[in-house]
CHARMM internal coordinates of N, CA and C (Angstrom, degrees):
IC EDIT
DIST 1 N 1 CA 1.4475
DIST 1 CA 1 C 1.5249
ANGL 1 N 1 CA 1 C 110.93
DIST 1 C 2 N 1.3323
ANGL 1 CA 1 C 2 N 116.14
DIHE 1 N 1 CA 1 C 2 N -38.36
DIST 2 N 2 CA 1.4653
ANGL 1 C 2 N 2 CA 119.54
DIHE 1 CA 1 C 2 N 2 CA -178.47
DIST 2 CA 2 C 1.5190
ANGL 2 N 2 CA 2 C 110.55
DIHE 1 C 2 N 2 CA 2 C -59.27
DIST 2 C 3 N 1.3181
ANGL 2 CA 2 C 3 N 116.48
DIHE 2 N 2 CA 2 C 3 N -43.39
DIST 3 N 3 CA 1.4582
ANGL 2 C 3 N 3 CA 120.73
DIHE 2 CA 2 C 3 N 3 CA -179.67
DIST 3 CA 3 C 1.5261
ANGL 3 N 3 CA 3 C 111.49
DIHE 2 C 3 N 3 CA 3 C -63.87
DIST 3 C 4 N 1.3204
ANGL 3 CA 3 C 4 N 117.19
DIHE 3 N 3 CA 3 C 4 N -36.31
DIST 4 N 4 CA 1.4654
ANGL 3 C 4 N 4 CA 120.70
DIHE 3 CA 3 C 4 N 4 CA 178.54
DIST 4 CA 4 C 1.5223
ANGL 4 N 4 CA 4 C 110.11
DIHE 3 C 4 N 4 CA 4 C -61.12
DIST 4 C 5 N 1.3229
ANGL 4 CA 4 C 5 N 117.37
DIHE 4 N 4 CA 4 C 5 N -44.73
DIST 5 N 5 CA 1.4612
ANGL 4 C 5 N 5 CA 120.64
DIHE 4 CA 4 C 5 N 5 CA -176.05
DIST 5 CA 5 C 1.5241
ANGL 5 N 5 CA 5 C 113.56
DIHE 4 C 5 N 5 CA 5 C -80.25
DIST 5 C 6 N 1.3208
ANGL 5 CA 5 C 6 N 117.21
DIHE 5 N 5 CA 5 C 6 N -8.30
DIST 6 N 6 CA 1.4694
ANGL 5 C 6 N 6 CA 119.38
DIHE 5 CA 5 C 6 N 6 CA 171.01
DIST 6 CA 6 C 1.5215
ANGL 6 N 6 CA 6 C 110.10
DIHE 5 C 6 N 6 CA 6 C -103.11
DIST 6 C 7 N 1.3399
ANGL 6 CA 6 C 7 N 116.19
DIHE 6 N 6 CA 6 C 7 N 3.42
DIST 7 N 7 CA 1.4733
ANGL 6 C 7 N 7 CA 122.72
DIHE 6 CA 6 C 7 N 7 CA -177.16
DIST 7 CA 7 C 1.5263
ANGL 7 N 7 CA 7 C 110.82
DIHE 6 C 7 N 7 CA 7 C 54.47
DIST 7 C 8 N 1.3234
ANGL 7 CA 7 C 8 N 116.00
DIHE 7 N 7 CA 7 C 8 N 32.29
DIST 8 N 8 CA 1.4676
ANGL 7 C 8 N 8 CA 123.67
DIHE 7 CA 7 C 8 N 8 CA -179.83
DIST 8 CA 8 C 1.5303
ANGL 8 N 8 CA 8 C 112.01
DIHE 7 C 8 N 8 CA 8 C 56.01
DIST 8 C 9 N 1.3252
ANGL 8 CA 8 C 9 N 116.80
DIHE 8 N 8 CA 8 C 9 N 21.75
DIST 9 N 9 CA 1.4665
ANGL 8 C 9 N 9 CA 121.10
DIHE 8 CA 8 C 9 N 9 CA -179.33
DIST 9 CA 9 C 1.5232
ANGL 9 N 9 CA 9 C 112.18
DIHE 8 C 9 N 9 CA 9 C -85.18
DIST 9 C 10 N 1.3341
ANGL 9 CA 9 C 10 N 116.52
DIHE 9 N 9 CA 9 C 10 N -11.84
DIST 10 N 10 CA 1.4571
ANGL 9 C 10 N 10 CA 120.58
DIHE 9 CA 9 C 10 N 10 CA -179.39
DIST 10 CA 10 C 1.5207
ANGL 10 N 10 CA 10 C 109.85
DIHE 9 C 10 N 10 CA 10 C -122.88
DIST 10 C 11 N 1.3154
ANGL 10 CA 10 C 11 N 115.60
DIHE 10 N 10 CA 10 C 11 N 148.42
DIST 11 N 11 CA 1.4542
ANGL 10 C 11 N 11 CA 121.50
DIHE 10 CA 10 C 11 N 11 CA 172.59
DIST 11 CA 11 C 1.5241
ANGL 11 N 11 CA 11 C 106.18
DIHE 10 C 11 N 11 CA 11 C -87.75
DIST 11 C 12 N 1.3339
ANGL 11 CA 11 C 12 N 118.83
DIHE 11 N 11 CA 11 C 12 N 124.74
DIST 12 N 12 CA 1.4584
ANGL 11 C 12 N 12 CA 119.79
DIHE 11 CA 11 C 12 N 12 CA -173.23
DIST 12 CA 12 C 1.5295
ANGL 12 N 12 CA 12 C 115.41
DIHE 11 C 12 N 12 CA 12 C -59.40
DIST 12 C 13 N 1.2794
ANGL 12 CA 12 C 13 N 119.05
DIHE 12 N 12 CA 12 C 13 N -32.09
DIST 13 N 13 CA 1.4701
ANGL 12 C 13 N 13 CA 121.33
DIHE 12 CA 12 C 13 N 13 CA -178.40
DIST 13 CA 13 C 1.5200
ANGL 13 N 13 CA 13 C 109.65
DIHE 12 C 13 N 13 CA 13 C -128.71
DIST 13 C 14 N 1.3070
ANGL 13 CA 13 C 14 N 115.24
DIHE 13 N 13 CA 13 C 14 N 52.28
DIST 14 N 14 CA 1.4665
ANGL 13 C 14 N 14 CA 122.68
DIHE 13 CA 13 C 14 N 14 CA -176.62
DIST 14 CA 14 C 1.5279
ANGL 14 N 14 CA 14 C 111.36
DIHE 13 C 14 N 14 CA 14 C -51.03
DIST 14 C 15 N 1.3132
ANGL 14 CA 14 C 15 N 115.70
DIHE 14 N 14 CA 14 C 15 N 128.36
DIST 15 N 15 CA 1.4567
ANGL 14 C 15 N 15 CA 121.45
DIHE 14 CA 14 C 15 N 15 CA 175.30
DIST 15 CA 15 C 1.5153
ANGL 15 N 15 CA 15 C 115.16
DIHE 14 C 15 N 15 CA 15 C 82.63
DIST 15 C 16 N 1.3386
ANGL 15 CA 15 C 16 N 118.16
DIHE 15 N 15 CA 15 C 16 N 1.25
DIST 16 N 16 CA 1.4645
ANGL 15 C 16 N 16 CA 121.22
DIHE 15 CA 15 C 16 N 16 CA 179.88
DIST 16 CA 16 C 1.5196
ANGL 16 N 16 CA 16 C 109.51
DIHE 15 C 16 N 16 CA 16 C -107.67
DIST 16 C 17 N 1.3327
ANGL 16 CA 16 C 17 N 115.71
DIHE 16 N 16 CA 16 C 17 N 142.57
DIST 17 N 17 CA 1.4592
ANGL 16 C 17 N 17 CA 119.37
DIHE 16 CA 16 C 17 N 17 CA 171.38
DIST 17 CA 17 C 1.5304
ANGL 17 N 17 CA 17 C 108.23
DIHE 16 C 17 N 17 CA 17 C -88.67
DIST 17 C 18 N 1.3231
ANGL 17 CA 17 C 18 N 117.61
DIHE 17 N 17 CA 17 C 18 N 176.98
DIST 18 N 18 CA 1.4640
ANGL 17 C 18 N 18 CA 121.03
DIHE 17 CA 17 C 18 N 18 CA -175.96
DIST 18 CA 18 C 1.5212
ANGL 18 N 18 CA 18 C 112.91
DIHE 17 C 18 N 18 CA 18 C -59.22
DIST 18 C 19 N 1.3217
ANGL 18 CA 18 C 19 N 117.43
DIHE 18 N 18 CA 18 C 19 N -40.44
DIST 19 N 19 CA 1.4615
ANGL 18 C 19 N 19 CA 120.94
DIHE 18 CA 18 C 19 N 19 CA 179.47
DIST 19 CA 19 C 1.5218
ANGL 19 N 19 CA 19 C 110.47
DIHE 18 C 19 N 19 CA 19 C -63.90
DIST 19 C 20 N 1.3145
ANGL 19 CA 19 C 20 N 117.04
DIHE 19 N 19 CA 19 C 20 N -42.97
DIST 20 N 20 CA 1.4608
ANGL 19 C 20 N 20 CA 120.72
DIHE 19 CA 19 C 20 N 20 CA 179.42
DIST 20 CA 20 C 1.5286
ANGL 20 N 20 CA 20 C 111.65
DIHE 19 C 20 N 20 CA 20 C -65.42
DIST 20 C 21 N 1.3222
ANGL 20 CA 20 C 21 N 116.59
DIHE 20 N 20 CA 20 C 21 N -39.41
DIST 21 N 21 CA 1.4691
ANGL 20 C 21 N 21 CA 120.04
DIHE 20 CA 20 C 21 N 21 CA 177.39
DIST 21 CA 21 C 1.5240
ANGL 21 N 21 CA 21 C 109.45
DIHE 20 C 21 N 21 CA 21 C -62.53
DIST 21 C 22 N 1.3171
ANGL 21 CA 21 C 22 N 116.78
DIHE 21 N 21 CA 21 C 22 N -45.87
DIST 22 N 22 CA 1.4637
ANGL 21 C 22 N 22 CA 121.06
DIHE 21 CA 21 C 22 N 22 CA 179.24
DIST 22 CA 22 C 1.5247
ANGL 22 N 22 CA 22 C 110.66
DIHE 21 C 22 N 22 CA 22 C -57.84
DIST 22 C 23 N 1.3177
ANGL 22 CA 22 C 23 N 117.07
DIHE 22 N 22 CA 22 C 23 N -48.67
DIST 23 N 23 CA 1.4627
ANGL 22 C 23 N 23 CA 121.18
DIHE 22 CA 22 C 23 N 23 CA -179.45
DIST 23 CA 23 C 1.5286
ANGL 23 N 23 CA 23 C 111.41
DIHE 22 C 23 N 23 CA 23 C -62.72
DIST 23 C 24 N 1.3096
ANGL 23 CA 23 C 24 N 116.33
DIHE 23 N 23 CA 23 C 24 N -38.97
DIST 24 N 24 CA 1.4647
ANGL 23 C 24 N 24 CA 121.79
DIHE 23 CA 23 C 24 N 24 CA 178.61
DIST 24 CA 24 C 1.5296
ANGL 24 N 24 CA 24 C 110.65
DIHE 23 C 24 N 24 CA 24 C -62.09
DIST 24 C 25 N 1.3343
ANGL 24 CA 24 C 25 N 115.80
DIHE 24 N 24 CA 24 C 25 N -47.06
DIST 25 N 25 CA 1.4638
ANGL 24 C 25 N 25 CA 120.92
DIHE 24 CA 24 C 25 N 25 CA -178.37
DIST 25 CA 25 C 1.5234
ANGL 25 N 25 CA 25 C 111.01
DIHE 24 C 25 N 25 CA 25 C -67.39
DIST 25 C 26 N 1.3216
ANGL 25 CA 25 C 26 N 117.28
DIHE 25 N 25 CA 25 C 26 N -48.21
DIST 26 N 26 CA 1.4626
ANGL 25 C 26 N 26 CA 121.20
DIHE 25 CA 25 C 26 N 26 CA -179.39
DIST 26 CA 26 C 1.5292
ANGL 26 N 26 CA 26 C 110.51
DIHE 25 C 26 N 26 CA 26 C -62.15
DIST 26 C 27 N 1.3222
ANGL 26 CA 26 C 27 N 116.11
DIHE 26 N 26 CA 26 C 27 N -32.47
DIST 27 N 27 CA 1.4593
ANGL 26 C 27 N 27 CA 120.94
DIHE 26 CA 26 C 27 N 27 CA 177.88
DIST 27 CA 27 C 1.5199
ANGL 27 N 27 CA 27 C 113.90
DIHE 26 C 27 N 27 CA 27 C -77.23
DIST 27 C 28 N 1.3255
ANGL 27 CA 27 C 28 N 116.75
DIHE 27 N 27 CA 27 C 28 N 2.69
DIST 28 N 28 CA 1.4605
ANGL 27 C 28 N 28 CA 120.71
DIHE 27 CA 27 C 28 N 28 CA 177.21
DIST 28 CA 28 C 1.5136
ANGL 28 N 28 CA 28 C 114.46
DIHE 27 C 28 N 28 CA 28 C 96.29
DIST 28 C 29 N 1.3181
ANGL 28 CA 28 C 29 N 117.68
DIHE 28 N 28 CA 28 C 29 N 1.42
DIST 29 N 29 CA 1.4601
ANGL 28 C 29 N 29 CA 120.74
DIHE 28 CA 28 C 29 N 29 CA 179.39
DIST 29 CA 29 C 1.5183
ANGL 29 N 29 CA 29 C 111.54
DIHE 28 C 29 N 29 CA 29 C -68.63
DIST 29 C 30 N 1.2987
ANGL 29 CA 29 C 30 N 115.80
DIHE 29 N 29 CA 29 C 30 N 141.15
DIST 30 N 30 CA 1.4614
ANGL 29 C 30 N 30 CA 121.73
DIHE 29 CA 29 C 30 N 30 CA 177.41
DIST 30 CA 30 C 1.5214
ANGL 30 N 30 CA 30 C 109.08
DIHE 29 C 30 N 30 CA 30 C -136.17
DIST 30 C 31 N 1.3082
ANGL 30 CA 30 C 31 N 116.19
DIHE 30 N 30 CA 30 C 31 N 153.09
DIST 31 N 31 CA 1.4567
ANGL 30 C 31 N 31 CA 121.16
DIHE 30 CA 30 C 31 N 31 CA 177.48
DIST 31 CA 31 C 1.5266
ANGL 31 N 31 CA 31 C 109.45
DIHE 30 C 31 N 31 CA 31 C -64.74
DIST 31 C 32 N 1.3151
ANGL 31 CA 31 C 32 N 115.89
DIHE 31 N 31 CA 31 C 32 N 147.05
DIST 32 N 32 CA 1.4609
ANGL 31 C 32 N 32 CA 120.31
DIHE 31 CA 31 C 32 N 32 CA 178.29
DIST 32 CA 32 C 1.5184
ANGL 32 N 32 CA 32 C 110.21
DIHE 31 C 32 N 32 CA 32 C -73.65
DIST 32 C 33 N 1.3117
ANGL 32 CA 32 C 33 N 115.29
DIHE 32 N 32 CA 32 C 33 N 157.91
DIST 33 N 33 CA 1.4625
ANGL 32 C 33 N 33 CA 121.28
DIHE 32 CA 32 C 33 N 33 CA 179.15
DIST 33 CA 33 C 1.5187
ANGL 33 N 33 CA 33 C 109.33
DIHE 32 C 33 N 33 CA 33 C -67.77
DIST 33 C 34 N 1.3343
ANGL 33 CA 33 C 34 N 117.42
DIHE 33 N 33 CA 33 C 34 N 125.46
DIST 34 N 34 CA 1.4636
ANGL 33 C 34 N 34 CA 119.41
DIHE 33 CA 33 C 34 N 34 CA 175.11
DIST 34 CA 34 C 1.5324
ANGL 34 N 34 CA 34 C 110.55
DIHE 33 C 34 N 34 CA 34 C -59.85
DIST 34 C 35 N 1.3062
ANGL 34 CA 34 C 35 N 116.42
DIHE 34 N 34 CA 34 C 35 N 148.78
DIST 35 N 35 CA 1.4674
ANGL 34 C 35 N 35 CA 121.77
DIHE 34 CA 34 C 35 N 35 CA -174.58
DIST 35 CA 35 C 1.5270
ANGL 35 N 35 CA 35 C 112.92
DIHE 34 C 35 N 35 CA 35 C -56.34
DIST 35 C 36 N 1.3116
ANGL 35 CA 35 C 36 N 117.81
DIHE 35 N 35 CA 35 C 36 N -38.13
DIST 36 N 36 CA 1.4682
ANGL 35 C 36 N 36 CA 120.39
DIHE 35 CA 35 C 36 N 36 CA -176.41
DIST 36 CA 36 C 1.5319
ANGL 36 N 36 CA 36 C 113.21
DIHE 35 C 36 N 36 CA 36 C -95.36
DIST 36 C 37 N 1.3043
ANGL 36 CA 36 C 37 N 117.42
DIHE 36 N 36 CA 36 C 37 N 9.66
DIST 37 N 37 CA 1.4623
ANGL 36 C 37 N 37 CA 121.63
DIHE 36 CA 36 C 37 N 37 CA -177.07
DIST 37 CA 37 C 1.5340
ANGL 37 N 37 CA 37 C 110.25
DIHE 36 C 37 N 37 CA 37 C -88.56
DIST 37 C 38 N 1.3308
ANGL 37 CA 37 C 38 N 117.28
DIHE 37 N 37 CA 37 C 38 N 126.92
DIST 38 N 38 CA 1.4632
ANGL 37 C 38 N 38 CA 119.89
DIHE 37 CA 37 C 38 N 38 CA 175.58
DIST 38 CA 38 C 1.5332
ANGL 38 N 38 CA 38 C 110.63
DIHE 37 C 38 N 38 CA 38 C -63.76
DIST 38 C 39 N 1.3004
ANGL 38 CA 38 C 39 N 116.24
DIHE 38 N 38 CA 38 C 39 N 146.45
DIST 39 N 39 CA 1.4663
ANGL 38 C 39 N 39 CA 121.45
DIHE 38 CA 38 C 39 N 39 CA -179.12
DIST 39 CA 39 C 1.5286
ANGL 39 N 39 CA 39 C 111.43
DIHE 38 C 39 N 39 CA 39 C -55.72
DIST 39 C 40 N 1.3266
ANGL 39 CA 39 C 40 N 117.66
DIHE 39 N 39 CA 39 C 40 N -41.03
DIST 40 N 40 CA 1.4729
ANGL 39 C 40 N 40 CA 121.31
DIHE 39 CA 39 C 40 N 40 CA -179.22
DIST 40 CA 40 C 1.5205
ANGL 40 N 40 CA 40 C 111.57
DIHE 39 C 40 N 40 CA 40 C -60.25
DIST 40 C 41 N 1.3052
ANGL 40 CA 40 C 41 N 116.95
DIHE 40 N 40 CA 40 C 41 N -38.34
DIST 41 N 41 CA 1.4607
ANGL 40 C 41 N 41 CA 120.75
DIHE 40 CA 40 C 41 N 41 CA -179.82
DIST 41 CA 41 C 1.5252
ANGL 41 N 41 CA 41 C 109.95
DIHE 40 C 41 N 41 CA 41 C -72.64
DIST 41 C 42 N 1.3208
ANGL 41 CA 41 C 42 N 117.38
DIHE 41 N 41 CA 41 C 42 N -38.39
DIST 42 N 42 CA 1.4619
ANGL 41 C 42 N 42 CA 119.81
DIHE 41 CA 41 C 42 N 42 CA 178.28
DIST 42 CA 42 C 1.5308
ANGL 42 N 42 CA 42 C 110.48
DIHE 41 C 42 N 42 CA 42 C -64.64
DIST 42 C 43 N 1.3095
ANGL 42 CA 42 C 43 N 117.06
DIHE 42 N 42 CA 42 C 43 N -39.56
DIST 43 N 43 CA 1.4696
ANGL 42 C 43 N 43 CA 120.19
DIHE 42 CA 42 C 43 N 43 CA 176.45
DIST 43 CA 43 C 1.5295
ANGL 43 N 43 CA 43 C 109.68
DIHE 42 C 43 N 43 CA 43 C -60.15
DIST 43 C 44 N 1.3205
ANGL 43 CA 43 C 44 N 116.74
DIHE 43 N 43 CA 43 C 44 N -40.14
DIST 44 N 44 CA 1.4666
ANGL 43 C 44 N 44 CA 120.65
DIHE 43 CA 43 C 44 N 44 CA 176.44
DIST 44 CA 44 C 1.5273
ANGL 44 N 44 CA 44 C 110.60
DIHE 43 C 44 N 44 CA 44 C -63.22
DIST 44 C 45 N 1.3267
ANGL 44 CA 44 C 45 N 117.44
DIHE 44 N 44 CA 44 C 45 N -41.58
DIST 45 N 45 CA 1.4701
ANGL 44 C 45 N 45 CA 120.53
DIHE 44 CA 44 C 45 N 45 CA 176.33
DIST 45 CA 45 C 1.5216
ANGL 45 N 45 CA 45 C 110.26
DIHE 44 C 45 N 45 CA 45 C -57.87
DIST 45 C 46 N 1.3292
ANGL 45 CA 45 C 46 N 116.43
DIHE 45 N 45 CA 45 C 46 N -45.79
DIST 46 N 46 CA 1.4632
ANGL 45 C 46 N 46 CA 120.14
DIHE 45 CA 45 C 46 N 46 CA -179.68
DIST 46 CA 46 C 1.5249
ANGL 46 N 46 CA 46 C 110.90
DIHE 45 C 46 N 46 CA 46 C -60.79
DIST 46 C 47 N 1.3195
ANGL 46 CA 46 C 47 N 116.86
DIHE 46 N 46 CA 46 C 47 N -38.72
DIST 47 N 47 CA 1.4659
ANGL 46 C 47 N 47 CA 120.18
DIHE 46 CA 46 C 47 N 47 CA 176.58
DIST 47 CA 47 C 1.5298
ANGL 47 N 47 CA 47 C 110.25
DIHE 46 C 47 N 47 CA 47 C -61.84
DIST 47 C 48 N 1.3151
ANGL 47 CA 47 C 48 N 116.76
DIHE 47 N 47 CA 47 C 48 N -41.29
DIST 48 N 48 CA 1.4701
ANGL 47 C 48 N 48 CA 121.43
DIHE 47 CA 47 C 48 N 48 CA -179.65
DIST 48 CA 48 C 1.5261
ANGL 48 N 48 CA 48 C 111.98
DIHE 47 C 48 N 48 CA 48 C -67.50
DIST 48 C 49 N 1.3199
ANGL 48 CA 48 C 49 N 116.95
DIHE 48 N 48 CA 48 C 49 N -24.29
DIST 49 N 49 CA 1.4576
ANGL 48 C 49 N 49 CA 121.70
DIHE 48 CA 48 C 49 N 49 CA -177.42
DIST 49 CA 49 C 1.5277
ANGL 49 N 49 CA 49 C 112.88
DIHE 48 C 49 N 49 CA 49 C -92.46
DIST 49 C 50 N 1.3262
ANGL 49 CA 49 C 50 N 118.14
DIHE 49 N 49 CA 49 C 50 N 12.72
DIST 50 N 50 CA 1.4616
ANGL 49 C 50 N 50 CA 120.40
DIHE 49 CA 49 C 50 N 50 CA 177.04
DIST 50 CA 50 C 1.5293
ANGL 50 N 50 CA 50 C 109.11
DIHE 49 C 50 N 50 CA 50 C -56.91
DIST 50 C 51 N 1.3213
ANGL 50 CA 50 C 51 N 115.84
DIHE 50 N 50 CA 50 C 51 N 139.93
DIST 51 N 51 CA 1.4676
ANGL 50 C 51 N 51 CA 120.21
DIHE 50 CA 50 C 51 N 51 CA -178.78
DIST 51 CA 51 C 1.5330
ANGL 51 N 51 CA 51 C 111.31
DIHE 50 C 51 N 51 CA 51 C -64.82
DIST 51 C 52 N 1.3182
ANGL 51 CA 51 C 52 N 116.65
DIHE 51 N 51 CA 51 C 52 N -43.24
DIST 52 N 52 CA 1.4668
ANGL 51 C 52 N 52 CA 120.94
DIHE 51 CA 51 C 52 N 52 CA -178.86
DIST 52 CA 52 C 1.5343
ANGL 52 N 52 CA 52 C 109.57
DIHE 51 C 52 N 52 CA 52 C -82.40
DIST 52 C 53 N 1.3229
ANGL 52 CA 52 C 53 N 117.75
DIHE 52 N 52 CA 52 C 53 N 119.22
DIST 53 N 53 CA 1.4649
ANGL 52 C 53 N 53 CA 120.40
DIHE 52 CA 52 C 53 N 53 CA -177.55
DIST 53 CA 53 C 1.5282
ANGL 53 N 53 CA 53 C 114.28
DIHE 52 C 53 N 53 CA 53 C -54.05
DIST 53 C 54 N 1.3275
ANGL 53 CA 53 C 54 N 117.34
DIHE 53 N 53 CA 53 C 54 N -36.42
DIST 54 N 54 CA 1.4681
ANGL 53 C 54 N 54 CA 119.67
DIHE 53 CA 53 C 54 N 54 CA -177.88
DIST 54 CA 54 C 1.5293
ANGL 54 N 54 CA 54 C 112.48
DIHE 53 C 54 N 54 CA 54 C -71.75
DIST 54 C 55 N 1.3255
ANGL 54 CA 54 C 55 N 117.64
DIHE 54 N 54 CA 54 C 55 N -9.56
DIST 55 N 55 CA 1.4669
ANGL 54 C 55 N 55 CA 121.66
DIHE 54 CA 54 C 55 N 55 CA 177.17
DIST 55 CA 55 C 1.5297
ANGL 55 N 55 CA 55 C 111.85
DIHE 54 C 55 N 55 CA 55 C -95.35
DIST 55 C 56 N 1.3344
ANGL 55 CA 55 C 56 N 116.69
DIHE 55 N 55 CA 55 C 56 N -6.47
DIST 56 N 56 CA 1.4631
ANGL 55 C 56 N 56 CA 120.87
DIHE 55 CA 55 C 56 N 56 CA 179.33
DIST 56 CA 56 C 1.5290
ANGL 56 N 56 CA 56 C 109.76
DIHE 55 C 56 N 56 CA 56 C -81.12
DIST 56 C 57 N 1.3334
ANGL 56 CA 56 C 57 N 117.12
DIHE 56 N 56 CA 56 C 57 N 148.13
DIST 57 N 57 CA 1.4672
ANGL 56 C 57 N 57 CA 119.29
DIHE 56 CA 56 C 57 N 57 CA 179.91
DIST 57 CA 57 C 1.5231
ANGL 57 N 57 CA 57 C 111.73
DIHE 56 C 57 N 57 CA 57 C -70.38
DIST 57 C 58 N 1.3174
ANGL 57 CA 57 C 58 N 114.38
DIHE 57 N 57 CA 57 C 58 N 154.78
DIST 58 N 58 CA 1.4646
ANGL 57 C 58 N 58 CA 120.17
DIHE 57 CA 57 C 58 N 58 CA 176.21
DIST 58 CA 58 C 1.5281
ANGL 58 N 58 CA 58 C 109.26
DIHE 57 C 58 N 58 CA 58 C -74.12
DIST 58 C 59 N 1.3219
ANGL 58 CA 58 C 59 N 115.53
DIHE 58 N 58 CA 58 C 59 N 162.59
DIST 59 N 59 CA 1.4582
ANGL 58 C 59 N 59 CA 120.07
DIHE 58 CA 58 C 59 N 59 CA 177.45
DIST 59 CA 59 C 1.5257
ANGL 59 N 59 CA 59 C 110.31
DIHE 58 C 59 N 59 CA 59 C -61.76
DIST 59 C 60 N 1.3211
ANGL 59 CA 59 C 60 N 116.41
DIHE 59 N 59 CA 59 C 60 N -37.69
DIST 60 N 60 CA 1.4700
ANGL 59 C 60 N 60 CA 120.74
DIHE 59 CA 59 C 60 N 60 CA 178.37
DIST 60 CA 60 C 1.5316
ANGL 60 N 60 CA 60 C 110.52
DIHE 59 C 60 N 60 CA 60 C -60.66
DIST 60 C 61 N 1.3244
ANGL 60 CA 60 C 61 N 116.90
DIHE 60 N 60 CA 60 C 61 N -44.80
DIST 61 N 61 CA 1.4674
ANGL 60 C 61 N 61 CA 121.97
DIHE 60 CA 60 C 61 N 61 CA 178.43
DIST 61 CA 61 C 1.5265
ANGL 61 N 61 CA 61 C 110.55
DIHE 60 C 61 N 61 CA 61 C -61.36
DIST 61 C 62 N 1.3306
ANGL 61 CA 61 C 62 N 116.52
DIHE 61 N 61 CA 61 C 62 N -44.65
DIST 62 N 62 CA 1.4680
ANGL 61 C 62 N 62 CA 121.07
DIHE 61 CA 61 C 62 N 62 CA 179.28
DIST 62 CA 62 C 1.5259
ANGL 62 N 62 CA 62 C 109.97
DIHE 61 C 62 N 62 CA 62 C -59.95
DIST 62 C 63 N 1.3213
ANGL 62 CA 62 C 63 N 116.75
DIHE 62 N 62 CA 62 C 63 N -46.40
DIST 63 N 63 CA 1.4733
ANGL 62 C 63 N 63 CA 120.68
DIHE 62 CA 62 C 63 N 63 CA 179.36
DIST 63 CA 63 C 1.5236
ANGL 63 N 63 CA 63 C 111.27
DIHE 62 C 63 N 63 CA 63 C -61.60
DIST 63 C 64 N 1.3289
ANGL 63 CA 63 C 64 N 117.53
DIHE 63 N 63 CA 63 C 64 N -40.97
DIST 64 N 64 CA 1.4639
ANGL 63 C 64 N 64 CA 121.11
DIHE 63 CA 63 C 64 N 64 CA 178.64
DIST 64 CA 64 C 1.5246
ANGL 64 N 64 CA 64 C 110.85
DIHE 63 C 64 N 64 CA 64 C -62.79
DIST 64 C 65 N 1.3236
ANGL 64 CA 64 C 65 N 117.03
DIHE 64 N 64 CA 64 C 65 N -44.54
DIST 65 N 65 CA 1.4659
ANGL 64 C 65 N 65 CA 120.96
DIHE 64 CA 64 C 65 N 65 CA -179.08
DIST 65 CA 65 C 1.5259
ANGL 65 N 65 CA 65 C 111.14
DIHE 64 C 65 N 65 CA 65 C -64.32
DIST 65 C 66 N 1.3206
ANGL 65 CA 65 C 66 N 116.45
DIHE 65 N 65 CA 65 C 66 N -46.42
DIST 66 N 66 CA 1.4688
ANGL 65 C 66 N 66 CA 119.79
DIHE 65 CA 65 C 66 N 66 CA -179.98
DIST 66 CA 66 C 1.5308
ANGL 66 N 66 CA 66 C 109.83
DIHE 65 C 66 N 66 CA 66 C -66.78
DIST 66 C 67 N 1.3322
ANGL 66 CA 66 C 67 N 116.85
DIHE 66 N 66 CA 66 C 67 N -42.22
DIST 67 N 67 CA 1.4607
ANGL 66 C 67 N 67 CA 120.50
DIHE 66 CA 66 C 67 N 67 CA 177.95
DIST 67 CA 67 C 1.5170
ANGL 67 N 67 CA 67 C 112.11
DIHE 66 C 67 N 67 CA 67 C -60.54
DIST 67 C 68 N 1.3250
ANGL 67 CA 67 C 68 N 117.10
DIHE 67 N 67 CA 67 C 68 N -41.90
DIST 68 N 68 CA 1.4598
ANGL 67 C 68 N 68 CA 121.07
DIHE 67 CA 67 C 68 N 68 CA 177.52
DIST 68 CA 68 C 1.5133
ANGL 68 N 68 CA 68 C 111.78
DIHE 67 C 68 N 68 CA 68 C -63.49
DIST 68 C 69 N 1.3186
ANGL 68 CA 68 C 69 N 115.85
DIHE 68 N 68 CA 68 C 69 N -40.65
DIST 69 N 69 CA 1.4640
ANGL 68 C 69 N 69 CA 119.62
DIHE 68 CA 68 C 69 N 69 CA 177.86
DIST 69 CA 69 C 1.5280
ANGL 69 N 69 CA 69 C 110.31
DIHE 68 C 69 N 69 CA 69 C -63.52
DIST 69 C 70 N 1.3206
ANGL 69 CA 69 C 70 N 117.00
DIHE 69 N 69 CA 69 C 70 N -45.34
DIST 70 N 70 CA 1.4656
ANGL 69 C 70 N 70 CA 120.87
DIHE 69 CA 69 C 70 N 70 CA -179.76
DIST 70 CA 70 C 1.5261
ANGL 70 N 70 CA 70 C 111.25
DIHE 69 C 70 N 70 CA 70 C -63.61
DIST 70 C 71 N 1.3363
ANGL 70 CA 70 C 71 N 116.60
DIHE 70 N 70 CA 70 C 71 N -40.66
DIST 71 N 71 CA 1.4623
ANGL 70 C 71 N 71 CA 120.16
DIHE 70 CA 70 C 71 N 71 CA 178.58
DIST 71 CA 71 C 1.5269
ANGL 71 N 71 CA 71 C 111.36
DIHE 70 C 71 N 71 CA 71 C -60.01
DIST 71 C 72 N 1.3228
ANGL 71 CA 71 C 72 N 116.95
DIHE 71 N 71 CA 71 C 72 N -38.31
DIST 72 N 72 CA 1.4605
ANGL 71 C 72 N 72 CA 121.43
DIHE 71 CA 71 C 72 N 72 CA -177.54
DIST 72 CA 72 C 1.5217
ANGL 72 N 72 CA 72 C 113.18
DIHE 71 C 72 N 72 CA 72 C -80.32
DIST 72 C 73 N 1.3208
ANGL 72 CA 72 C 73 N 117.78
DIHE 72 N 72 CA 72 C 73 N -23.22
DIST 73 N 73 CA 1.4583
ANGL 72 C 73 N 73 CA 119.85
DIHE 72 CA 72 C 73 N 73 CA -169.97
DIST 73 CA 73 C 1.5231
ANGL 73 N 73 CA 73 C 115.98
DIHE 72 C 73 N 73 CA 73 C -119.32
DIST 73 C 74 N 1.3091
ANGL 73 CA 73 C 74 N 117.71
DIHE 73 N 73 CA 73 C 74 N -1.46
DIST 74 N 74 CA 1.4692
ANGL 73 C 74 N 74 CA 120.04
DIHE 73 CA 73 C 74 N 74 CA -178.90
DIST 74 CA 74 C 1.5181
ANGL 74 N 74 CA 74 C 109.56
DIHE 73 C 74 N 74 CA 74 C -125.43
DIST 74 C 75 N 1.2979
ANGL 74 CA 74 C 75 N 115.45
DIHE 74 N 74 CA 74 C 75 N 139.47
DIST 75 N 75 CA 1.4574
ANGL 74 C 75 N 75 CA 120.27
DIHE 74 CA 74 C 75 N 75 CA 176.03
DIST 75 CA 75 C 1.5197
ANGL 75 N 75 CA 75 C 109.00
DIHE 74 C 75 N 75 CA 75 C -85.37
DIST 75 C 76 N 1.3121
ANGL 75 CA 75 C 76 N 115.43
DIHE 75 N 75 CA 75 C 76 N 149.30
DIST 76 N 76 CA 1.4708
ANGL 75 C 76 N 76 CA 119.97
DIHE 75 CA 75 C 76 N 76 CA 178.04
DIST 76 CA 76 C 1.4982
ANGL 76 N 76 CA 76 C 110.70
DIHE 75 C 76 N 76 CA 76 C -73.35
END
COOR INIT
IC SEED 1 N 1 CA 1 C
IC BUILD
């Protein structure tokens, strides 16, 4: 999702090697909210980035949240 809202114009962990990315993530680091990303979607991203897999939302939940956002913000 992060790449979608940056239009793939940014490298998510610019200047970090794999070990540094791992340490950053395990240490609680998360990517910043892209400028054009709605707060609701960023909150969903944060939920998806939970360290414990069982705390991450299901794909069905993610689809419902994104679908609800699209229903409220896009015209048919």
